[in-house]
C-alpha positions, 0 to 999 in steps of 0.5 A, spaced: 411 788 679 412 789 671 419 793 670 417 800 668 422 801 662 420 806 656 427 806 653 426 808 646 419 810 646 414 816 646 408 817 650 402 822 649 400 824 656 393 828 656 392 832 662 400 831 663 400 838 667 395 836 672 396 833 679 396 825 676 399 827 669 405 831 672 407 825 676 406 820 670 410 825 665 416 825 670 416 817 671 416 816 664 422 820 662 426 818 668 424 811 665 428 813 659 422 815 655 420 821 651 413 825 652 408 829 649 404 833 654 397 835 651 393 840 656 389 846 656 391 848 662 384 849 665 386 846 672 393 843 670 399 847 671 406 846 668 409 848 674 407 841 677 412 838 672 419 838 675 423 843 671 429 838 670 424 833 666 424 834 658 418 834 654 414 837 649 408 841 650 402 842 646 397 847 649 390 844 647 384 840 648 382 832 647 376 835 645 379 838 639 380 832 634 385 835 629 390 836 635 389 829 637 390 826 630 396 830 629 399 828 635 397 820 635 402 818 629 408 821 633 407 816 639 407 809 641 403 809 648 397 814 650 396 815 657 389 818 657 388 822 663 385 829 661 378 830 664 374 835 667 373 833 674 367 832 679 366 839 681 367 842 674 363 837 671 357 838 676 357 845 675 357 844 667 355 837 665 355 840 657 363 841 658 364 835 662 360 831 656 365 834 651 371 833 654 370 827 658 366 823 653 368 827 646 375 827 648 376 820 649 372 818 643 377 823 639 383 819 642 380 812 640 378 814 633 385 817 632 388 810 635 384 807 630 388 810 624 395 810 628 395 804 632 399 805 638 402 800 642 397 801 648 392 806 651 390 807 658 384 810 660 383 813 667 376 812 670 374 813 677 371 809 682 365 814 682 362 810 677 360 805 683 356 809 686 354 806 693 355 799 692 352 793 695 358 789 697 365 791 700 370 791 698 368 793 691 370 788 685 371 791 678 364 786 676 360 791 681 354 794 677 355 801 676 351 806 679 352 813 676 350 819 681 353 825 678 355 827 671 362 826 672 361 818 673 356 818 667 362 821 663 367 816 666 363 810 665 361 812 658 369 813 656 370 806 659 364 803 654 367 807 648 374 803 650 371 796 651 367 798 644 374 800 640 377 794 643 372 789 641 370 792 634 377 795 632 382 791 636 385 797 639 389 795 645 386 799 651 386 798 658 382 802 664 384 804 671 379 806 676 382 811 680 380 812 688 382 818 691 389 819 689 393 824 694 400 826 695 406 831 692 404 836 687 396 836 689 396 844 690 391 846 695 391 853 692 387 849 686 380 850 688 379 843 685 384 839 689 382 833 693 380 833 700 387 831 703 391 837 700 385 842 703 385 839 710 393 839 710 393 846 708 387 848 713 391 845 719 398 848 717 395 855 717 391 853 724 384 853 721 379 848 722 378 843 716 371 843 714 368 836 713 362 835 709 357 832 713 358 827 719 365 825 717 363 818 718 363 817 710 369 812 708 374 813 702 380 809 699 386 813 699 391 812 694 398 815 694 400 818 688 407 814 687 402 807 687 397 810 682 403 812 677 406 805 678 399 802 677 398 806 671 404 805 667 404 797 669 397 797 665 400 801 660 406 797 658 403 790 659 400 786 654 396 782 659 392 788 661 389 789 654 381 789 654 381 789 662 379 794 667 383 795 674 381 798 680 387 802 682 386 803 690 389 801 697 384 796 698 384 800 705 377 803 708 378 810 712 373 815 714 374 822 714 374 823 721 380 818 722 383 821 716 383 828 720 386 824 727 391 821 723 393 828 720 393 831 727 398 826 730 403 827 724 402 834 724 403 835 732 397 839 732 390 839 736 385 839 730 378 840 731 374 840 725 368 844 723 362 840 720 358 843 714 352 841 710 354 836 704 355 838 697 351 835 691 357 831 690 357 828 697 353 822 695 357 816 696 357 813 703 362 808 703 368 806 698 374 801 699 376 797 692 378 790 691 385 790 688 386 783 687 385 783 679 391 788 678 395 784 684 394 777 680 394 780 673 400 785 673 403 783 680 402 790 682 400 792 689 401 799 693 407 800 697 405 806 701 400 806 706 396 812 708 400 814 714 407 814 710 403 817 704 401 823 709 407 824 712 411 824 705 405 829 703 406 834 709 414 834 708 412 836 701 407 841 703 413 844 708 418 844 703 414 848 697 414 855 697 408 858 700 
């Protein structure tokens, strides 16, 4: 695995107050780097970042080109994690367009002028839709079922275009269902694992949309961070897209059974109607490209990741 060392560098982390972003910020600082966080705090919260971690904060949006252009000359690397998530995007596709597509274009346009060492763009496994073959490789034909997946794929395409046309060193990572500490269940936009844990610990039945047999590839946050930073540091990543997942397929019902075992509780979920975003039946990623190219592989399996997440939940102020 690539050595994560940011000594003597400065990184712009867009969306740095969010769940993934806060973990990325902490990892970079602890690896010797300086960080500028750009976040409009729409879903992010500065409380996500350890108070002992020193960083510069700029409240603003990637949709504001002048803000982006002002910050880009100050940094060596860019971790572009800012986005409207799938729930917000479905409710307001225009806001999704302005942030996810327009914001990404702003980052790339500024990079064309300032020439950072490398940009990592966070995309999503949602761009695959319901794939023909499992596990899903990066060469699978995209099938966008939501405004969010449309905008994430558009951002990818802009990255490829700027890499080929303007030689901007950019890498795409496609995240899959990232979970772990700092994913706050009080945030209405948080992931399913955080919501399930909160319900179980409060003695309430977790709500399952549909029959619960739908599958996902759950990725622990530390693995997502090391994969992202490996891509950010490695010249072997330039111009490429990487699946970033666990490579293990898990059904929602199996997830609940595992949480019940770890929490020592009897858990009987309630089944409710599917939402408009519940249109993916099965998902598991092929992660061989990132294994072979960057020597990255996941370190934390689902049971251990859930155990750590439960431990964090119990330790935080309720």
